[in-house]
C-alpha atoms as one frame of an Amber mdcrd trajectory, in Angstrom:
protein
  33.485 123.605 158.051  35.868 124.718 155.697  38.242 126.140 159.146  37.452
 121.500 159.588  38.563 120.258 156.710  42.068 122.716 156.426  43.945 120.704
 159.057  43.242 117.703 157.448  43.830 118.643 154.232  47.890 119.930 154.783
  48.132 116.540 157.673  47.233 114.390 154.113  49.517 116.154 152.166  52.365
 116.307 155.018  51.633 111.851 154.879  52.299 112.070 151.359  55.183 114.066
 151.036  56.978 112.126 153.299  56.309 108.855 151.619  58.159 110.399 148.798
  61.283 112.163 150.543  62.372 109.663 152.750  63.916 110.772 156.345  67.146
 111.842 155.809  66.722 114.248 152.822  68.574 117.119 153.392  66.901 120.834
 152.087  65.255 119.310 149.302  61.930 121.532 148.724  58.360 119.399 149.225
  57.528 119.621 146.245  57.925 117.886 142.876  60.552 118.434 140.582  62.288
 120.624 142.824  65.458 121.265 141.201  66.097 121.577 137.286  69.233 119.365
 137.925  70.724 117.238 140.500  74.709 116.826 140.748  75.307 113.673 142.615
  78.555 112.518 143.355  79.006 115.967 144.198  81.388 114.452 147.413  83.895
 112.762 144.888  86.873 113.569 142.826  84.903 113.973 139.175  81.427 115.377
 140.473  83.366 118.109 142.623  84.266 119.138 139.133  81.155 118.972 137.211
  79.644 120.797 140.374  82.119 123.835 140.014  81.640 123.475 136.044  77.621
 123.847 136.702  78.129 126.690 138.874  80.799 128.519 136.523  78.463 128.341
 133.327  75.238 127.482 134.658  72.239 129.228 133.027  70.689 132.022 134.309
  68.014 130.687 136.775  68.784 127.244 137.098  67.674 125.793 140.169  70.226
 122.514 141.067  71.265 120.874 143.718  74.207 118.735 144.915  73.431 115.203
 146.076  75.556 112.488 147.571  76.093 109.999 150.081  77.231 112.447 153.191
  75.539 115.313 154.592  78.321 116.329 155.950  80.485 116.740 152.460  78.033
 118.478 150.949  77.190 120.905 153.186  80.734 122.387 152.946  81.057 122.023
 149.082  78.018 123.963 148.908  79.202 126.423 151.574  82.375 126.775 149.621
  80.974 127.393 145.923  78.280 130.096 147.575  81.197 131.960 149.234  83.357
 132.209 146.007  80.374 133.732 144.648  79.796 131.857 141.645  77.505 133.156
 139.059  75.165 129.762 139.910  75.214 128.533 143.075  73.460 125.540 144.177
  70.327 125.830 145.742  70.039 122.986 148.193  71.499 118.815 148.758  69.721
 115.856 148.641  71.380 113.160 150.301  70.432 109.761 149.328  72.265 106.016
 149.653  71.873 104.460 145.282  71.918 101.033 146.889  68.606 101.477 148.453
  65.717 101.958 146.030  63.601 104.294 148.478  66.584 106.718 148.226  66.678
 106.188 144.289  62.779 106.695 144.133  62.839 109.765 146.364  66.321 111.293
 144.256  64.936 110.498 140.951  61.009 112.211 141.874  63.278 115.694 142.914
  64.993 116.556 139.797  64.152 117.078 136.544  67.604 115.609 135.322  69.429
 113.267 137.209  73.759 113.347 136.619  75.651 110.950 138.536  79.261 110.278
 138.821  79.020 107.598 141.608  80.742 104.734 140.323  81.285 101.632 139.343
  77.756 101.940 138.038  77.439  98.759 138.081  77.090  99.021 141.684  75.792
 102.179 142.304  73.767 103.080 138.603  71.387 100.187 138.343  68.291 101.517
 141.138  68.998 104.976 140.263  68.649 104.509 136.247  65.532 102.361 137.196
  64.512 105.451 139.525  64.462 107.789 136.335  63.248 105.814 134.115  59.570
 105.190 135.661  59.094 108.433 137.390  60.212 109.938 134.087  63.623 112.126
 134.923  66.281 112.397 132.536  69.612 110.714 133.120  72.830 111.022 132.409
  76.188 109.355 133.856  79.824 109.185 132.641  79.870 104.961 132.789  82.771
 103.171 130.557  80.695  99.546 131.293  79.229  98.696 128.535  79.005  95.190
 129.340  76.984  94.379 131.556  75.775  97.697 132.944  74.221  99.769 129.650
  73.037  96.519 127.912  71.085  95.617 130.839  69.480  99.021 130.742  67.799
  98.255 127.413  65.161  96.719 129.505  64.113 100.130 130.373  63.745 101.347
 127.001  60.265 101.325 126.725  59.549 102.294 130.348  62.011 105.113 129.323
  59.788 106.046 126.417  56.195 106.084 127.784  57.481 108.629 130.709  59.391
 110.567 128.567  62.061 110.409 130.470  65.992 110.368 128.574  68.577 107.937
 129.512  72.240 108.995 128.421  75.382 106.928 129.189  78.724 107.387 128.293
  78.801 111.155 128.963  82.402 111.842 129.387  85.745 111.020 127.269  83.848
 107.725 127.701  82.493 107.889 124.820  81.347 111.697 123.981  84.455 112.733
 121.654  84.015 109.582 119.230  80.310 109.393 118.961  80.458 113.028 117.637
  83.761 112.580 115.435  82.202 109.364 114.116  78.659 111.861 114.023  80.215
 113.929 112.145  82.242 112.067 109.838  79.646 110.221 109.014  76.969 112.978
 107.851  80.131 114.875 105.834  80.651 111.595 103.734  76.235 111.431 103.097
  76.317 114.724 102.363  77.794 114.253  99.463  75.176 111.909  98.643  77.440
 108.656  99.414  77.311 106.184 101.967  79.745 105.441 104.465  81.532 102.337
 103.820  84.441 102.696 106.889  84.877 105.162 109.818  87.949 104.617 112.127
  88.746 107.060 115.131  92.238 106.877 116.520  93.588 108.389 120.036  97.027
 110.160 119.230  99.043 109.097 122.224 101.943 111.149 122.265  98.995 114.135
 122.354  97.390 112.288 125.551  98.407 113.856 129.257  96.560 113.440 131.974
  96.270 111.168 135.201  93.875 108.725 136.878  91.465 109.011 139.916  90.695
 106.262 142.334  87.280 105.827 141.264  88.343 105.161 137.380  90.975 102.742
 138.874  88.437 100.932 141.248  85.965 100.872 138.077  88.322  99.248 136.073
  89.345  96.395 138.949  85.941  96.040 138.604  85.405  95.364 134.776  88.045
  92.690 135.208  86.447  91.134 138.019  83.549  90.533 136.218  84.422  89.730
 133.288  86.618  86.588 134.992  83.984  86.291 136.651  80.919  85.485 133.705
  83.096  84.802 130.836  79.886  84.724 128.556  79.829  88.877 129.200  83.517
  88.736 127.149  82.331  87.395 124.275  79.006  89.936 124.571  81.004  92.488
 124.731  82.638  91.148 121.117  79.261  91.939 119.644  79.061  96.033 118.277
  75.210  95.483 118.358  74.798  94.519 121.570  72.951  97.974 122.670  71.164
  97.971 119.414  68.725  95.419 119.764  66.714  97.249 116.915  69.706  95.799
 114.472  68.911  92.167 115.414  67.030  89.979 112.614  64.360  87.042 113.773
  66.717  84.842 113.476  69.736  85.732 115.033  70.731  83.684 117.828  69.951
  84.913 121.216  71.661  82.202 123.226  76.093  81.857 123.833  77.696  79.394
 121.194  81.444  79.685 121.856  82.058  79.127 118.296  80.057  81.308 116.904
  81.392  84.063 119.520  84.852  82.829 118.939  84.581  83.887 115.191  83.773
  87.540 116.732  87.791  87.721 118.244  88.166  87.514 114.800  86.234  90.000
 113.542  87.500  92.453 115.869  90.935  91.457 116.477  91.682  95.239 116.759
  90.538  95.126 119.915  92.855  92.925 121.096  96.055  93.103 119.110  98.485
  95.762 117.397  98.123  96.735 113.408  97.834  98.216 110.795  95.481 100.238
 109.494  95.277 101.612 105.441  92.676 104.275 105.747  94.397 105.615 109.078
  97.691 105.046 107.439  99.331 103.997 110.404 100.134 101.343 112.911  98.107
 101.225 115.950  97.715  99.270 119.412  94.668  98.495 121.399  92.817 101.276
 122.727  91.273 100.104 126.059  87.990 102.669 125.639  87.192 101.537 122.687
  85.253  98.546 124.464  82.826 100.402 125.010  83.262 103.561 122.487  82.389
 101.416 119.850  78.874  99.976 120.941  77.895 103.752 121.840  79.030 105.096
 117.858  77.224 101.746 116.496  74.021 102.319 118.844  74.078 106.202 117.590
  74.736 104.726 113.919  71.317 102.237 114.632  69.229 105.285 115.993  69.800
 107.514 112.738  69.637 104.168 110.637  72.913 104.386 109.608  73.883 100.502
 110.348  75.911  99.988 107.172  78.986 101.644 108.294  82.131  99.458 109.589
  83.708 101.204 112.922  86.790 100.938 114.315  88.584 102.553 116.793  92.240
 102.646 118.154  95.341 104.312 119.661  98.247 105.382 117.595 101.549 105.480
 119.773 103.415 107.759 117.064 102.382 111.161 115.066  99.926 110.312 112.610
 101.888 113.014 110.574 104.811 110.846 110.790 103.251 108.645 108.193 103.283
 105.043 109.170 106.706 104.966 110.317 107.431 101.567 108.941 109.535  98.906
 110.881 109.582 101.417 113.521 105.628 101.768 114.120 105.321  97.966 113.690
 107.343  97.743 117.030 106.543 100.731 119.035 102.424  99.665 118.351 104.029
  95.782 119.801 105.757  97.399 122.545 102.859  99.706 123.601 100.575  96.713
 123.667 102.880  94.791 125.751 103.372  96.941 128.271  99.509  97.868 128.608
  98.552  94.459 129.019 101.594  94.058 132.028 100.459  97.199 133.320  96.916
  96.176 133.744  97.686  92.789 135.185 100.122  94.821 137.968  97.118  96.867
 139.074  94.547  93.378 138.904  96.994  91.576 141.467  98.129  94.231 143.847
  96.542  95.155 146.896  94.076  97.607 147.139  96.443  99.783 150.034  98.496
  99.982 147.334  96.074 101.923 144.366  94.598 105.383 145.307  91.532 105.555
 146.985  88.300 106.681 145.025  88.002 110.271 145.781  91.212 111.015 144.872
  93.014 112.067 141.385  95.173 114.571 139.846  96.063 117.978 141.243  94.752
 121.094 139.320  98.109 121.549 138.184  98.033 118.148 136.279  94.813 118.764
 135.265  95.630 121.974 133.550  98.833 120.847 132.019  96.822 117.860 130.445
  95.342 117.796 126.826  94.141 114.796 124.407  93.382 114.680 120.728  91.260
 112.325 118.323  91.541 111.724 114.709  88.655 110.764 112.342  89.106 109.249
 109.034  85.736 107.872 106.980  85.466 106.528 103.602  82.683 106.993 101.088
  82.108 105.702  97.910  84.660 107.900  96.278  85.482 110.218  99.284  87.844
 110.134 102.018  86.495 113.035 105.540  89.381 113.120 108.317  88.978 115.280
 110.890  90.356 115.769 114.770  88.856 117.003 118.003  91.870 118.906 120.174
  91.435 119.924 123.834  94.168 121.872 125.401  94.903 123.023 128.809  92.239
 120.016 130.256  93.008 116.546 130.798  90.691 113.736 129.095  89.449 112.129
 132.427  88.542 114.900 134.593  88.660 118.214 133.324  86.790 117.320 129.715
  84.684 115.251 131.740  83.150 117.268 133.531  82.806 119.646 130.835  80.979
 116.831 128.804  78.516 115.634 131.727  77.361 118.780 133.036  76.797 120.392
 129.503  75.182 116.884 128.234  72.421 117.322 131.179  72.184 120.992 131.242
  71.297 120.108 127.489  68.541 117.918 128.385  66.836 120.313 131.099  67.397
 123.582 128.733  66.606 121.534 125.254  64.836 118.435 126.287  66.078 115.230
 123.999  64.110 112.368 122.333  62.818 109.815 124.703  64.121 106.446 125.712
  67.609 104.884 125.702  69.684 107.139 123.486  73.481 107.930 122.973  75.437
 111.045 123.447  75.003 112.586 120.029  71.753 111.698 119.530  70.616 112.965
 123.191  72.741 116.589 122.480  73.014 117.155 118.968  74.211 120.211 119.483
  76.658 119.151 121.641  80.278 119.939 120.003  79.319 123.846 119.423  78.691
 123.749 123.477  82.431 122.246 123.789  84.113 124.509 121.864  83.577 127.520
 124.352  85.589 125.060 126.974  88.570 124.394 124.770  86.937 121.589 122.841
  86.894 121.706 119.327  86.384 119.577 116.399  87.056 119.850 112.953  86.804
 118.540 109.462  87.667 118.244 106.176  87.322 116.795 102.169  90.747 114.671
 101.580  90.748 115.763  97.930  93.878 114.654  97.152  93.195 110.912  98.215
  90.333 110.998  95.716  93.011 112.149  93.267  95.008 109.124  94.536  92.555
 106.694  93.715  91.213 107.814  90.252  95.089 107.606  89.391  95.453 103.989
  90.824  91.814 103.224  88.948  93.469 104.160  85.348  97.014 102.108  86.350
  96.961  98.757  84.971 100.270  96.457  85.448 101.230  96.685  81.657 100.779
 100.552  82.023 104.042 101.905  80.458 103.487 105.619  82.229 106.615 104.494
  84.306 110.038 103.761  83.297 110.066  99.933  82.181 113.334  99.767  84.151
 112.733 101.574  87.531 109.494  99.808  86.898 111.585  96.292  87.299 113.615
  97.289  89.668 111.523  98.282  92.437 108.689  95.119  91.737 110.646  91.889
  91.588 108.447  89.129  90.113 108.866  86.336  93.174 106.445  88.286  95.448
 107.650  88.362  99.349 105.151  87.011 102.044 104.504  90.442 103.795 103.087
  91.547 100.392 100.607  88.823 100.058  99.527  89.617 103.180  98.834  93.283
 102.772  96.787  92.406  99.907  94.100  91.249 101.973  93.808  94.951 103.546
  92.868  96.288 100.393  89.422  97.575  99.065  87.710  95.053  97.228  87.601
  97.701  94.230  91.300  97.840  94.315  91.684  93.928  94.527  89.139  93.498
  91.429  91.333  95.916  89.112  94.490  93.605  89.754  95.119  90.152  87.489
  95.788  86.757  89.237  99.604  85.603  89.660 102.923  87.308  89.482 101.600
  90.543  87.342  99.132  90.791  90.068 102.154  91.404  92.962 103.755  94.135
  90.354 100.105  95.718  90.506  99.597  95.989  94.298 103.266  97.145  94.443
 102.403 100.222  92.020  99.312 100.262  94.202 101.038 100.446  97.023 103.371
 103.150  95.460 100.899 105.498  95.149  99.153 104.916  98.158
């Protein structure tokens, strides 16, 4: 009797696996979670770099696979990685179409963690992240599409928590450096027993060198077309807590309101216009990635119960070490802003045949010659923390993005993370130490000079005679220019309370600016 039942059981198993693993799947092992990691989109430009990083730096014994739509390209890439005798060559390939629901379910069932580099994610990411949430597979991507893609993934948060899946969006240059810098700065302020009032992250444009790939340009154009087609999403992207439903109050309006959402444009003017930041002490221009990074950092703060921190992200067109550069800094910031708007318009209107094709990107020499740097400044009740993240010998969009995404995925495979939709810094708290091994270094210090300067200013009054009266009157005119009145609004509230009203208030203001 036993010999009769065995063939029937094998046929049942065969039909079951044929249901899970649809035809055209390549070399997937016929068992649940055949691989610890699947790098999907490995035949693309960024995907190849991610696959190369995993093959070179993956942990010993890691069983992982290449994923994509073209079986021939995947097999060629696998042979190349095996022939190069890297430490951890891929164990197989997974073939599928991310627009097909059955293929996405099969891919999610195959691996413990899926890392996808296929964009635009609004087109090629929705079904895969839904499948991963349903079957309990960890999901990592490098999207910069906070609205609408990441926002719409909030509906999967409850499902992912039930199945134990971790969904980590934006694990590339969008938005790992900003998220980690803000986290480290805020924790440094709180370690001193203070509450972080404001945190500003700035991309140092003079230190940033790198190129663009066809996929990145296609994703950017796709976001612009989506915003033109759905204007409501533009105003939704101005809501800094659009990814944080846990900080919304029951009385918070959920419907679109033009008059209410228009006020957000004024609150977050730095997303659209150049300006000056007193905490950084520099003129700045809008940073295109801040539209996504701001939401991710706010999500991290909400998950860590730090919802009172004001966050701002900009780009400084001149070196921060040279001071605020005065009128020169203002002119350069405005010119940078106008140039970026012109370039964006040109990319949007030119025919797609004139642009780089998806799958192409900067050469190896250009990537190795790249570099980038971001600075952070955070202010607590009495102290100020400044920090920086620097990378040399790698461009931000591809060399660094490949290392960040791969290390995030490897961290989820080995260490695990909280279930649900989380930010990179919450999913991988040990990421700064991992990235340090690949030339991406984070550093922080407490600015004690700023604390002394604030103490001097707090003790200073307009009638103070510590300065020679002739010098004081010569530098502080009685009739305030309009520029001084405008700069008063940018001062911290604690400084404005120290100053009297009328002309004497402006005298105190100029004294204050003298010591800042």
